[in-house]
SETI-194074 format. One line per 5 residues: for each residue x, y, z of C-alpha. Coordinates in steps of 0.1 Angstrom, whole numbers, plus 5000, padded with zeros to 4 digits. Example, Ala and Ser with C-alpha at 12.3 -4.5 7.8 and 13.67 -1.06 7.14 Angstrom:
<recs>
5123,4955,5078; 5137,4989,5071 $
</recs>
This chain:
<recs>
3925,3215,5176; 3950,3242,5186; 3983,3245,5166; 4003,3239,5199; 3983,3207,5206 $
3988,3195,5171; 4026,3201,5173; 4028,3181,5206; 4008,3153,5191; 4028,3152,5160 $
4060,3151,5180; 4047,3122,5201; 4036,3103,5170; 4070,3108,5154; 4088,3098,5186 $
4066,3066,5190; 4072,3057,5154; 4109,3060,5159; 4106,3039,5191; 4086,3012,5174 $
4111,3010,5147; 4139,3007,5172; 4120,2980,5192; 4112,2960,5161; 4148,2948,5158 $
4159,2918,5177; 4178,2929,5208; 4215,2927,5202; 4212,2924,5164; 4231,2956,5156 $
4232,2949,5118; 4195,2946,5117; 4191,2978,5136; 4214,2996,5112; 4196,2983,5081 $
4162,2994,5095; 4176,3029,5104; 4190,3033,5069; 4157,3023,5053; 4139,3047,5075 $
4163,3075,5067; 4160,3068,5029; 4123,3067,5031; 4122,3100,5049; 4143,3117,5022 $
4121,3104,4994; 4087,3107,5011; 4092,3138,5031; 4124,3158,5023; 4122,3158,4985 $
4085,3167,4984; 4092,3196,5008; 4121,3208,4986; 4100,3205,4955; 4072,3225,4969 $
4089,3252,4989; 4125,3255,4977; 4128,3245,4940; 4121,3279,4925; 4152,3295,4942 $
4174,3265,4948; 4167,3240,4920; 4181,3230,4886; 4173,3263,4869; 4181,3288,4896 $
4207,3285,4925; 4205,3316,4945; 4235,3321,4968; 4250,3291,4948; 4228,3267,4967 $
4209,3238,4952; 4189,3215,4975; 4173,3188,4953; 4205,3169,4947; 4224,3151,4974 $
4259,3163,4966; 4248,3199,4962; 4226,3197,4993; 4255,3188,5015; 4281,3210,4998 $
4259,3240,5005; 4263,3275,4991; 4277,3309,4999; 4266,3306,5035; 4282,3273,5040 $
4267,3238,5044; 4230,3235,5045; 4230,3209,5073; 4255,3197,5099; 4247,3160,5105 $
4240,3153,5141; 4239,3190,5150; 4205,3204,5141; 4210,3236,5161; 4240,3245,5139 $
4224,3237,5106; 4218,3267,5084; 4187,3250,5067; 4168,3248,5100; 4178,3283,5110 $
4164,3297,5078; 4132,3275,5079; 4124,3287,5115; 4136,3324,5111; 4111,3352,5113 $
4136,3377,5097; 4122,3387,5063; 4157,3389,5049; 4166,3354,5060; 4135,3332,5062 $
4129,3304,5038; 4109,3304,5017; 4110,3342,5015; 4074,3345,5003; 4042,3324,5004 $
4033,3296,5029; 4059,3284,5053; 4070,3248,5058; 4047,3233,5085; 4061,3230,5120 $
4055,3193,5121; 4076,3188,5090; 4103,3211,5104; 4103,3188,5135; 4108,3158,5113 $
4137,3174,5095; 4153,3184,5128; 4150,3147,5140; 4165,3135,5107; 4195,3158,5111 $
4199,3148,5147; 4200,3111,5136; 4229,3118,5112; 4211,3131,5081; 4215,3100,5060 $
4207,3104,5023; 4212,3074,5000; 4222,3086,4965; 4197,3078,4938; 4199,3077,4900 $
4184,3112,4899; 4211,3124,4923; 4239,3109,4902; 4224,3122,4869; 4219,3157,4883 $
4253,3158,4899; 4271,3153,4866; 4282,3186,4852; 4273,3185,4815; 4295,3216,4810 $
4325,3193,4812; 4314,3179,4777; 4323,3213,4761; 4347,3209,4732; 4375,3231,4746 $
4381,3208,4776; 4384,3177,4755; 4418,3162,4744; 4431,3172,4709; 4414,3151,4683 $
4435,3131,4659; 4414,3134,4627; 4429,3124,4594; 4434,3150,4567; 4402,3149,4546 $
4403,3134,4512; 4390,3162,4489; 4387,3160,4451; 4409,3189,4439; 4387,3198,4410 $
4356,3202,4432; 4371,3231,4452; 4395,3245,4426; 4381,3277,4410; 4372,3273,4373 $
4397,3285,4347; 4423,3287,4374; 4459,3274,4372; 4466,3242,4390; 4466,3247,4427 $
4487,3226,4450; 4464,3220,4479; 4480,3217,4514; 4466,3199,4544; 4451,3232,4556 $
4434,3236,4522; 4419,3201,4525; 4404,3209,4559; 4389,3241,4546; 4378,3224,4514 $
4359,3197,4532; 4335,3223,4546; 4333,3242,4514; 4321,3211,4496; 4292,3208,4521 $
4279,3241,4507; 4289,3233,4471; 4315,3261,4472; 4349,3266,4458; 4380,3285,4467 $
4386,3319,4451; 4414,3323,4426; 4449,3331,4439; 4457,3368,4443; 4481,3386,4420 $
4518,3386,4431; 4518,3423,4441; 4489,3417,4464; 4505,3386,4478; 4539,3401,4487 $
4522,3432,4502; 4499,3409,4523; 4527,3388,4535; 4549,3417,4543; 4523,3434,4564 $
4513,3401,4581; 4548,3389,4590; 4567,3422,4593; 4541,3449,4599; 4557,3470,4571 $
4551,3475,4534; 4575,3460,4509; 4599,3482,4489; 4589,3487,4453; 4621,3469,4442 $
4611,3438,4463; 4577,3438,4446; 4592,3440,4411; 4617,3412,4418; 4589,3389,4431 $
4567,3397,4401; 4595,3387,4378; 4603,3355,4397; 4581,3327,4383; 4600,3298,4399 $
4580,3272,4418; 4599,3281,4450; 4595,3319,4447; 4566,3321,4472; 4581,3296,4497 $
4614,3314,4496; 4597,3347,4502; 4579,3333,4532; 4611,3319,4547; 4630,3352,4541 $
4604,3372,4559; 4601,3348,4588; 4639,3352,4592; 4637,3390,4592; 4643,3408,4625 $
4612,3428,4618; 4592,3397,4623; 4598,3398,4661; 4589,3435,4662; 4556,3428,4644 $
4545,3398,4664; 4557,3411,4697; 4530,3438,4693; 4503,3411,4692; 4516,3394,4724 $
4520,3427,4742; 4483,3434,4735; 4475,3403,4754; 4500,3412,4782; 4485,3447,4783 $
4520,3460,4785; 4528,3497,4791; 4556,3518,4805; 4536,3534,4833; 4516,3521,4863 $
4482,3535,4854; 4456,3547,4880; 4457,3583,4893; 4495,3583,4900; 4505,3571,4866 $
4542,3569,4874; 4569,3557,4849; 4584,3522,4847; 4617,3532,4833; 4629,3495,4832 $
4599,3478,4818; 4613,3480,4782; 4636,3451,4788; 4606,3427,4789; 4594,3441,4756 $
4628,3435,4740; 4628,3400,4754; 4596,3392,4737; 4610,3405,4704; 4642,3385,4707 $
4623,3353,4718; 4600,3355,4688; 4629,3361,4664; 4648,3332,4678; 4616,3311,4674 $
4619,3301,4711; 4595,3271,4715; 4561,3284,4726; 4559,3262,4756; 4593,3275,4768 $
4582,3310,4759; 4553,3306,4784; 4573,3288,4811; 4599,3315,4813; 4573,3343,4815 $
4556,3326,4844; 4586,3311,4863; 4618,3320,4845; 4635,3333,4876; 4628,3300,4893 $
4640,3279,4863; 4673,3298,4860; 4677,3326,4886; 4712,3336,4875; 4703,3340,4838 $
4692,3376,4830; 4671,3364,4801; 4650,3341,4823; 4646,3369,4850; 4636,3395,4824 $
4609,3372,4810; 4589,3375,4842; 4581,3410,4832; 4550,3394,4818; 4536,3390,4852 $
4541,3426,4860; 4531,3441,4827; 4496,3451,4837; 4485,3482,4857; 4494,3487,4893 $
4477,3509,4919; 4505,3529,4935; 4482,3548,4958; 4463,3517,4969; 4494,3495,4973 $
4519,3520,4987; 4505,3554,4997; 4471,3548,5014; 4472,3544,5052; 4440,3523,5051 $
4446,3485,5055; 4412,3479,5039; 4421,3498,5008; 4455,3480,5007; 4438,3446,5008 $
4414,3457,4980; 4443,3469,4958; 4462,3437,4964; 4431,3417,4955; 4429,3436,4922 $
4466,3430,4917; 4463,3392,4921; 4432,3392,4899; 4450,3409,4871; 4479,3384,4872 $
4456,3354,4873; 4434,3368,4845; 4463,3377,4823; 4481,3343,4826; 4449,3322,4821 $
4435,3344,4793; 4467,3347,4774; 4478,3311,4777; 4445,3292,4780; 4417,3315,4767 $
4397,3310,4799; 4378,3337,4817; 4387,3326,4852; 4381,3361,4866; 4343,3355,4863 $
4347,3333,4893; 4361,3360,4916; 4327,3366,4933; 4309,3333,4928; 4313,3301,4909 $
4316,3307,4871; 4281,3311,4857; 4290,3295,4824; 4321,3274,4827; 4328,3246,4852 $
4352,3267,4872; 4345,3271,4909; 4353,3301,4931; 4376,3279,4951; 4396,3270,4919 $
4399,3307,4911; 4414,3315,4945; 4437,3285,4942; 4452,3303,4912; 4455,3334,4934 $
4475,3312,4958; 4500,3304,4930; 4509,3341,4928; 4503,3351,4964; 4540,3357,4969 $
4545,3378,4938; 4547,3416,4938; 4556,3439,4910; 4587,3461,4910; 4622,3468,4897 $
4646,3439,4903; 4682,3433,4891; 4684,3410,4861; 4716,3392,4873; 4723,3384,4910 $
4759,3376,4900; 4764,3411,4885; 4747,3426,4915; 4771,3409,4939; 4801,3420,4917 $
4790,3456,4916; 4782,3456,4953; 4816,3441,4963; 4835,3466,4941; 4815,3495,4954 $
4821,3485,4990; 4858,3483,4983; 4859,3517,4966; 4839,3533,4994; 4861,3518,5021 $
4892,3531,5003; 4877,3565,4999; 4866,3566,5035; 4901,3559,5047; 4917,3585,5024 $
4891,3611,5031; 4896,3607,5069; 4933,3613,5064; 4926,3642,5042; 4903,3656,5068 $
4931,3653,5093; 4954,3673,5071; 4930,3700,5059; 4913,3707,5092; 4878,3703,5105 $
4849,3724,5093; 4814,3735,5102; 4787,3711,5087; 4759,3731,5071; 4735,3701,5074 $
4742,3700,5111; 4733,3738,5114; 4700,3731,5096; 4694,3703,5121; 4696,3729,5150 $
4732,3720,5157; 4765,3740,5162; 4781,3727,5130; 4802,3703,5149; 4777,3674,5151 $
4753,3684,5178; 4724,3687,5153; 4697,3661,5149; 4694,3642,5117; 4659,3646,5103 $
4654,3680,5118; 4645,3708,5094; 4637,3745,5090; 4600,3751,5082; 4597,3771,5050 $
4565,3788,5062; 4575,3797,5097; 4613,3796,5098; 4611,3774,5130; 4628,3741,5136 $
4606,3711,5129; 4607,3674,5126; 4573,3672,5109; 4573,3658,5073; 4550,3676,5050 $
4539,3673,5014; 4529,3702,4992; 4528,3735,5010; 4494,3750,5003; 4490,3787,4998 $
4527,3794,5003; 4537,3829,4994; 4566,3833,4970; 4595,3858,4975; 4585,3863,5011 $
4615,3862,5034; 4608,3844,5067; 4633,3850,5095; 4645,3819,5113; 4647,3812,5150 $
4680,3793,5146; 4710,3813,5156; 4731,3807,5126; 4704,3807,5099; 4691,3841,5089 $
4659,3829,5072; 4641,3810,5044; 4620,3818,5014; 4603,3803,4983; 4618,3819,4952 $
4601,3829,4919; 4623,3850,4896; 4593,3857,4874; 4574,3875,4903; 4600,3902,4907 $
4631,3907,4929; 4636,3880,4955; 4645,3890,4990; 4671,3866,5004; 4682,3882,5037 $
4667,3899,5067; 4687,3930,5056; 4665,3930,5025; 4693,3920,5001; 4675,3910,4968 $
4685,3892,4936; 4670,3896,4902; 4688,3869,4882; 4667,3839,4893; 4646,3820,4868 $
4608,3818,4867; 4595,3790,4889; 4561,3773,4895; 4560,3789,4930; 4552,3755,4945 $
4572,3740,4974; 4574,3707,4993; 4582,3698,5029; 4611,3718,5045; 4648,3724,5042 $
4662,3693,5061; 4692,3678,5077; 4689,3645,5058; 4664,3634,5031; 4632,3653,5026 $
4598,3637,5027; 4593,3610,5001; 4629,3615,4988; 4636,3592,4959; 4671,3583,4970 $
4699,3593,4993; 4725,3576,4971; 4742,3591,4941; 4774,3583,4923; 4778,3551,4944 $
4777,3567,4978; 4748,3568,5003; 4751,3602,5019; 4726,3593,5046; 4751,3568,5060 $
4776,3572,5088; 4805,3596,5080; 4784,3616,5056; 4758,3644,5057; 4730,3655,5034 $
4715,3690,5032; 4683,3686,5012; 4665,3715,4994; 4634,3704,4975; 4628,3729,4948 $
4616,3756,4952; 4633,3769,4983; 4661,3790,4996; 4679,3796,5029; 4705,3821,5041 $
4732,3814,5067; 4744,3843,5090; 4782,3842,5086; 4786,3870,5112; 4769,3850,5139 $
4790,3820,5130; 4823,3839,5132; 4813,3853,5166; 4808,3816,5176; 4843,3806,5165 $
4842,3802,5127; 4876,3816,5114; 4874,3845,5090; 4889,3827,5060; 4868,3796,5051 $
4859,3776,5020; 4825,3761,5012; 4832,3725,5002; 4806,3701,4990; 4793,3680,4962 $
4759,3689,4948; 4735,3665,4930; 4700,3658,4920; 4688,3630,4942; 4654,3626,4926 $
4645,3603,4897; 4645,3626,4867; 4674,3617,4845; 4681,3651,4829; 4671,3687,4835 $
4654,3681,4869; 4662,3713,4889; 4688,3740,4894; 4711,3751,4923; 4724,3786,4929 $
4748,3799,4956; 4751,3836,4965; 4774,3855,4988; 4759,3888,5000; 4735,3887,4970 $
4761,3880,4944; 4759,3847,4925; 4792,3828,4930; 4782,3793,4918; 4754,3778,4897 $
4744,3745,4880; 4712,3748,4860; 4693,3717,4849; 4708,3690,4871; 4694,3655,4866 $
4702,3622,4883; 4723,3611,4853; 4746,3641,4859; 4760,3626,4891; 4777,3649,4916 $
4791,3684,4908; 4820,3697,4929; 4813,3728,4949; 4843,3749,4960; 4835,3785,4970 $
4859,3808,4989; 4842,3829,5016; 4856,3864,5019; 4863,3873,5055; 4840,3904,5052 $
4811,3884,5038; 4779,3884,5059; 4754,3862,5041; 4757,3827,5024; 4725,3818,5004 $
4716,3785,4989; 4687,3784,4964; 4671,3754,4945; 4646,3761,4917; 4625,3737,4895 $
4641,3744,4861; 4606,3752,4847; 4592,3717,4848; 4574,3715,4881; 4588,3702,4914 $
4581,3665,4912; 4611,3646,4927; 4632,3678,4925; 4655,3668,4954; 4686,3690,4952 $
4710,3681,4979; 4745,3692,4990; 4765,3662,5002; 4790,3667,5030; 4787,3705,5028 $
4810,3723,5052; 4827,3756,5058; 4863,3743,5061; 4893,3760,5076; 4926,3756,5058 $
4956,3746,5078; 4993,3756,5073; 5009,3725,5060; 5044,3713,5057; 5059,3706,5024 $
5056,3669,5030; 5019,3673,5041; 5012,3694,5011; 5025,3667,4988; 5006,3641,5007 $
4974,3662,5004; 4979,3665,4966; 4984,3628,4963; 4953,3621,4984; 4932,3645,4963 $
4944,3628,4931; 4937,3593,4944; 4903,3603,4958; 4894,3619,4925; 4903,3587,4906 $
4884,3565,4931; 4854,3589,4929; 4855,3588,4891; 4855,3550,4891; 4827,3549,4917 $
4807,3574,4895; 4813,3553,4864; 4805,3520,4881; 4772,3512,4865; 4744,3499,4886 $
4733,3464,4877; 4706,3463,4850; 4671,3462,4864; 4638,3452,4849; 4602,3459,4860 $
4591,3424,4866; 4578,3398,4891; 4594,3403,4925; 4591,3370,4945; 4584,3370,4983 $
4568,3349,5010; 4534,3336,4999; 4505,3350,5017; 4476,3327,5029; 4447,3329,5005 $
4411,3324,5014; 4380,3323,4993; 4364,3358,4994; 4327,3357,4996; 4313,3379,4968 $
4348,3389,4960; 4350,3409,4992; 4385,3409,5008; 4369,3417,5042; 4346,3386,5041 $
4368,3355,5038; 4359,3318,5040; 4381,3287,5038; 4418,3287,5030; 4429,3273,4996 $
4461,3258,4984; 4479,3264,4951; 4462,3248,4921; 4445,3253,4887; 4411,3245,4871 $
4397,3210,4871; 4378,3211,4838; 4410,3200,4820; 4404,3165,4831; 4437,3148,4821 $
4458,3170,4844; 4458,3172,4881; 4447,3207,4893; 4462,3204,4928; 4498,3215,4931 $
4506,3213,4968; 4496,3226,5002; 4500,3260,5018; 4537,3252,5027; 4546,3249,4990 $
4575,3274,4982; 4566,3305,4962; 4587,3296,4931; 4575,3260,4930; 4539,3272,4928 $
4546,3292,4896; 4568,3264,4882; 4539,3240,4888; 4514,3262,4870; 4538,3268,4841 $
4542,3230,4837; 4504,3225,4840; 4498,3251,4812; 4524,3238,4788; 4517,3201,4793 $
4509,3184,4760; 4479,3170,4778; 4465,3205,4782; 4444,3210,4750; 4438,3247,4756 $
4473,3260,4753; 4481,3248,4718; 4446,3255,4705; 4446,3291,4718; 4479,3301,4703 $
4474,3286,4668; 4440,3303,4668; 4457,3336,4676; 4481,3330,4647; 4452,3323,4624 $
4434,3354,4636; 4462,3377,4626; 4466,3361,4592; 4429,3362,4584; 4414,3389,4605 $
4393,3364,4625; 4403,3333,4643; 4388,3298,4637; 4374,3306,4671; 4363,3342,4668 $
4364,3348,4706; 4402,3344,4711; 4401,3353,4747; 4372,3330,4756; 4373,3293,4747 $
4347,3285,4773; 4309,3282,4770; 4305,3319,4767; 4327,3320,4736; 4321,3308,4700 $
4325,3273,4687; 4353,3268,4661; 4343,3272,4625; 4367,3244,4616; 4372,3223,4647 $
4392,3195,4629; 4416,3221,4614; 4420,3238,4648; 4431,3205,4665; 4453,3196,4635 $
4472,3229,4638; 4475,3224,4676; 4490,3190,4671; 4513,3203,4644; 4526,3229,4668 $
4534,3203,4694; 4549,3179,4669; 4572,3206,4656; 4586,3214,4691; 4561,3242,4696 $
4577,3263,4668; 4554,3292,4660; 4573,3299,4628; 4564,3264,4616; 4527,3273,4619 $
4531,3306,4602; 4548,3287,4573; 4519,3262,4571; 4494,3289,4570; 4512,3312,4545 $
4519,3283,4521; 4483,3273,4519; 4460,3284,4490; 4433,3296,4514; 4458,3322,4526 $
4468,3332,4491; 4433,3336,4478; 4421,3370,4465; 4399,3389,4489; 4377,3407,4463 $
4347,3385,4454; 4349,3376,4417; 4318,3378,4396; 4309,3342,4394; 4283,3316,4403 $
4305,3304,4431; 4306,3340,4445; 4269,3344,4444; 4263,3311,4462; 4290,3320,4487 $
4275,3354,4495; 4241,3339,4500; 4252,3311,4524; 4283,3326,4540; 4284,3364,4537 $
4306,3366,4568; 4332,3343,4551; 4335,3319,4580; 4340,3291,4555; 4370,3310,4540 $
4360,3308,4504; 4381,3340,4500; 4407,3360,4519; 4396,3389,4541; 4406,3425,4534 $
4419,3440,4566; 4427,3475,4578; 4462,3478,4592; 4464,3487,4629; 4475,3520,4643 $
4512,3510,4648; 4515,3495,4613; 4499,3526,4597; 4524,3549,4615; 4553,3527,4606 $
4542,3525,4570; 4541,3562,4567; 4577,3564,4580; 4587,3537,4555; 4574,3556,4525 $
4587,3589,4537; 4621,3574,4541; 4623,3585,4578; 4619,3551,4596; 4647,3547,4622 $
4654,3510,4621; 4673,3510,4655; 4662,3480,4675; 4658,3475,4713; 4665,3499,4742 $
4644,3523,4762; 4612,3535,4745; 4611,3568,4726; 4591,3595,4744; 4570,3616,4721 $
4558,3637,4749; 4569,3664,4774; 4571,3650,4809; 4564,3670,4840; 4564,3656,4875 $
4536,3668,4898; 4515,3649,4923; 4504,3629,4892; 4529,3630,4864; 4518,3651,4833 $
4524,3638,4798; 4519,3663,4770; 4523,3648,4735; 4544,3665,4708; 4548,3660,4671 $
4572,3632,4664; 4596,3652,4642; 4631,3639,4649; 4651,3608,4642; 4649,3594,4677 $
4611,3597,4675; 4609,3579,4642; 4616,3544,4655; 4590,3516,4650; 4559,3520,4671 $
4568,3489,4691; 4594,3510,4708; 4570,3537,4718; 4569,3546,4755; 4533,3537,4763 $
4515,3558,4789; 4483,3542,4803; 4462,3571,4815; 4473,3596,4789; 4473,3577,4756 $
4486,3592,4724; 4455,3609,4708; 4465,3601,4672; 4471,3564,4680; 4439,3561,4700 $
4419,3576,4672; 4432,3547,4650; 4419,3521,4675; 4451,3515,4694; 4438,3497,4725 $
4438,3508,4761; 4467,3490,4779; 4447,3490,4811; 4429,3460,4796; 4441,3429,4779 $
4432,3429,4742; 4430,3395,4726; 4412,3411,4696; 4413,3448,4687; 4383,3468,4679 $
4382,3480,4643; 4361,3511,4638; 4355,3535,4609; 4349,3571,4620; 4350,3606,4606 $
4376,3614,4632; 4400,3589,4617; 4397,3605,4583; 4403,3639,4598; 4433,3627,4618 $
4449,3610,4588; 4445,3642,4567; 4452,3669,4593; 4474,3655,4620; 4507,3673,4621 $
4527,3641,4620; 4510,3630,4588; 4514,3664,4572; 4551,3666,4580; 4557,3630,4568 $
4539,3639,4536; 4564,3667,4531; 4593,3643,4537; 4577,3618,4513; 4576,3645,4486 $
4613,3654,4493; 4622,3617,4489; 4605,3615,4455; 4623,3647,4444; 4656,3633,4455 $
4650,3600,4437; 4637,3616,4404; 4644,3648,4386; 4614,3650,4364; 4580,3660,4379 $
4562,3631,4361; 4588,3606,4374; 4583,3620,4409; 4545,3613,4406; 4552,3577,4395 $
4577,3572,4422; 4552,3584,4448; 4527,3557,4436; 4554,3530,4437; 4565,3539,4472 $
4530,3542,4487; 4511,3515,4467; 4538,3493,4452; 4525,3500,4417; 4525,3526,4390 $
4495,3548,4385; 4468,3541,4358; 4464,3567,4331; 4434,3583,4349; 4453,3583,4382 $
4483,3598,4366; 4463,3626,4350; 4445,3634,4383; 4478,3633,4402; 4495,3656,4378 $
4465,3681,4381; 4467,3680,4419; 4505,3687,4418; 4501,3716,4394; 4474,3732,4416 $
4490,3724,4450; 4523,3706,4452; 4539,3672,4454; 4534,3670,4491; 4496,3673,4486 $
4497,3643,4464; 4518,3624,4489; 4493,3632,4517; 4465,3620,4495; 4482,3587,4487 $
4488,3579,4524; 4451,3585,4530; 4439,3561,4504; 4421,3529,4514; 4446,3511,4493 $
4473,3523,4516; 4456,3517,4549; 4441,3483,4539; 4457,3450,4532; 4439,3433,4503 $
</recs>
């Protein structure tokens, strides 16, 4: 029988079977017909469809493997479909993806991709089943397989309320040890020790304890005097009092802010190839320090960072807190510079991914970003849930914003009043003093009286008028005078004093007193702002506004006006150049220089102008016989980045003969204008912070395979559903931007969310013991580790909530426990031998863990012992580098050898793409990534850096000088060095070796050796 005949016969048989079923019902008995149809559909699923799936589909779309996120053997997954959408469209077989794939002859699409195909007669049956509505009655197998067992994972479950274990003290107390007062924490630890027949280790000595506590809570070594005092204090409250005193120290916030900023991947630059500065980011860093010192409740700490500007928009502290959302890297090129909308969408996608990842990893320890391209492979987090989190932040951008809208309004109102008063007075002064020729108008191809075009420029390469905006001028020749086509402009040039005399006129007048320059140039000399000008406003006035003019010279450039031509056109012989010159770029100090020449003789100069210098008054008398007026801007030796030197309201004015009354009025006007100008200059702009900048939420759709160009269904704001006790749906697409973030903040900080409290107490534990109870602090999901002490983890989390989310209360609980106060060095005992055999990694915490201090703590400790630590708190970060602005800013590190560079490392200006080599060598993390746990390596390069780095060697010298100042006798100086560095006196052997080293070298050599010891760089 032919295949065609067989298909026709099969179709007829199937049709007849369907007809007989339909006719078997009593006419008019609709209920009977429906029941029969349902039984027939269910029989089809169990007898035909499931066997087909089992035979042809299960290897790719079954319980073990779900290619394209499609599973076909379970009812719910069958109808929900995969990455290509639903498998079937009930009642519409022609639009059903399953049928299309079964009948396709395209090798890239056909199902199954290999082996025998599904018989045509079976495909026909499936087609008919779909056409009849695709009924599938759920079975026990469907229900069992539909249940996601991943939801049973410990982290998603509510906090357990286990009682503190009853542990016999003598069983876990080390032999021959003084009586130990066991805390609740000790009893949780002790319960698991007893399962292995282990005991605690003895308590560490008092020197070790105070040093450990000081490094843990303050990130600094204790002073020798503090150690001696604690060693002499044998009162029962001595340790408790010490803990409380250190928790109250301002240095506590500086220490623990560093841990939080690691998670926030904070830095003071954007990152990526245009690693530009964020000069106002530091306010967020300072906010974290203050919040921790104030012991701001942790739930409020999180809420403010996610939605502070929504909670209290007029409170600067709440606005500054949202710097958390903007702390990560930002692609300036992809977001702002590229003309490609595709690249812009990709950069924006990366931006939203970073925000969502940071918030959920920091607060909840969940790797939601794994669901960007597909449903999470390990955790029960769908791709739709991930993009619902995107929707929460879809209206948020990063940027500078004012911290107080009220202050912004006050400053704006006062500035507007001052400008209006000055405008009125200047107009009257203009009437009295006479009109002048505008130099900016001349550059704009005008006659000096307003006929020029704003935006018009003189091309530096051709001398021709142009409106084209250009960037760097490639292959531009320096010191080459180019005649201009404009009547009143002699010509232009690119100066470099280091390349020889600079020709500045067509008559070959030269100057030799210009500085060296980079020889680079940008755009043209322009009437108005140059291309990519940072600002047109300076000292409170926008000189691109009506009534003002701006002549812009981006270093390096020069132009010469032809005064003879101007006089022939009506300029009187006796004139004065009047203007105010300023640096309109963003460099605060030493940005660029401006020089003015008449006939080759310098008559005015201001070298190293920066934005902070405001406006400099320019008043130059023009002799009636003068022929050339030359303006030159140079780069001040630091490149041309943002070197926008501009002359504001520059004109050649003609004095009038005034009456005595007019002269007095003019003097009064000048005095009043000067006072108003001074007030305007001193009027401080409202404080700004680099933080979250809210806007209109953008629609968010699921992106197939994480591709912004391949979008599926739209999603609404929400969170993850695996936290079962909380609703994950916040609202629809009309939900206001601020309310989205507020909803997420409330979802995260709800006491019903078990992740938030668990994650933070685990972080605290990690930094006190080197390893958390969960040793994957950024992943509490199925890809992370199980807690070593689950009952203790939940007890600590409950304690946090019951103590109003006070972090200091948890620090106190931990530090007062015996498990924290244990010695770290294994004692020679039977207990130690058993412990090393069954728990060499010390997960049961039968001893404390010795830990190497991190890079920042090591640097700060060196400054403490040398006596050079600058304890100044808060404010902009110190910059231990030389900064040069080019296309991409250049950061070149210098030795930190001045008081302003000896502040604590938390105040370091952190550069993403150019990290400090010394700090990086010591495992300081890359702020491009969040770092829940730092890498700790031991390399030869670290030893070389600690011994040979210039900072270390200079500090060793200062350390020696401190010892010599403190003590007169050489032997006492040696003892003092040991006390300062190690908080103890040397042993006899150490003293003899130290004395020998000092006699052969000097005291600085001993000091350098001490700050290289393991005892100095490790906390025992």
